[in-house]
C-alpha positions in Angstrom: 0.0 0.0 0.0 1.0 3.5 -0.8 -0.9 6.4 0.9 -3.7 4.0 1.7 -3.9 2.8 -1.9 -3.2 -0.8 -3.1 -0.3 -0.9 -5.5 -1.0 -3.2 -8.4 2.5 -3.2 -10.0 5.9 -2.0 -8.8 8.7 -3.8 -10.5 11.3 -2.2 -8.2 9.7 -3.7 -5.2 8.6 -6.9 -7.0 4.9 -6.2 -6.4 2.4 -7.7 -8.8 -1.3 -8.0 -8.0 -2.9 -10.4 -10.5 -5.5 -8.8 -12.7 -8.4 -10.9 -11.3 -7.7 -9.5 -7.8 -7.7 -5.8 -9.0 -10.9 -3.8 -8.2 -11.4 -2.5 -11.7 -14.1 -2.3 -14.4 -13.9 -2.4 -18.1 -16.4 -1.1 -20.7 -16.1 -2.8 -24.1 -16.7 -0.8 -27.2 -18.4 -3.8 -28.7 -22.1 -4.7 -28.1 -21.8 -5.4 -24.4 -25.1 -3.9 -23.4 -28.2 -6.0 -22.8 -30.2 -5.4 -25.9 -33.5 -5.8 -24.1 -32.7 -3.1 -21.5 -32.7 0.7 -21.9 -29.5 2.6 -21.4 -30.7 3.5 -17.9 -31.5 -0.1 -17.0 -28.1 -1.2 -18.4 -26.3 1.4 -16.2 -28.3 0.3 -13.2 -27.6 -3.4 -13.7 -24.2 -3.4 -11.9 -25.0 -1.1 -9.0 -28.2 -2.9 -8.2 -26.0 -6.0 -7.4 -23.9 -4.1 -4.9 -25.0 -3.1 -1.4 -26.2 0.5 -1.3 -23.6 1.4 1.2 -20.9 0.3 -1.2 -22.1 2.3 -4.2 -19.9 5.2 -5.1 -21.7 6.8 -8.1 -25.1 8.2 -8.4 -26.7 7.5 -11.8 -28.3 10.9 -12.1 -25.1 12.7 -11.3 -23.1 10.6 -13.7 -25.6 11.1 -16.5 -25.4 14.9 -15.9 -21.6 14.9 -15.8 -21.4 12.9 -19.0 -24.2 14.8 -20.6 -26.1 11.5 -21.5 -29.4 12.2 -19.9 -31.0 12.4 -23.3 -29.9 8.8 -24.0 -31.1 7.1 -20.9 -34.4 5.9 -22.3 -32.9 4.7 -25.6 -32.4 1.0 -26.4 -28.8 -0.1 -27.3 -29.8 -0.5 -31.0 -30.6 3.2 -31.1 -27.1 4.3 -30.0 -24.3 5.3 -32.3 -21.0 3.4 -32.0 -19.1 6.7 -32.2 -18.5 6.7 -35.9 -21.1 9.4 -36.7 
């Protein structure tokens, strides 16, 4: 640990935390959304499986920060892949 943070890799100190033990998330560019759920329901899918006391992000705040509020009711098929 450094300053209360877990060090994942430090070659000088021979520290290596295996990837499967790292608390991280990854968002694929490919179709990784549930096609039968709206954007909002896809975004709620993960947090709903975590205790409320452990949640760190409020969906409304995140949507406002990312300016995606207008997309929340869309279905994945109605989203651009970024090539527009």
